[in-house]
C-alpha positions as CSV (number, residue, x, y, z in Angstrom):
1,I,102.9,107.4,107.6
2,E,105.6,106.8,110.2
3,K,103.0,106.8,113.0
4,T,101.2,103.9,111.4
5,L,104.3,101.8,111.2
6,K,105.4,99.7,114.1
7,S,108.7,100.4,115.7
8,K,110.0,97.0,114.9
9,D,108.8,97.2,111.3
10,F,110.4,100.6,110.8
11,L,113.7,99.4,112.2
12,W,113.5,96.3,110.0
13,V,113.0,98.3,106.9
14,N,115.7,100.8,107.9
15,Q,118.1,97.8,108.4
16,K,117.3,96.4,105.0
17,Y,117.9,99.8,103.4
18,I,121.2,100.2,105.2
19,E,122.3,96.7,103.9
20,K,121.4,97.5,100.4
21,T,123.2,100.9,100.6
22,K,126.3,99.1,101.9
23,M,126.3,96.6,99.1
24,I,126.0,99.4,96.5
25,Y,129.0,101.3,98.0
26,L,131.0,98.1,98.2
27,Q,130.5,97.3,94.6
């Protein structure tokens, strides 16, 4: 699955996941 994803798309999804994780910990 990772191979089908573009590098930019993978980084974008990873960034969004990090942002959500940070928000959860900050709450």
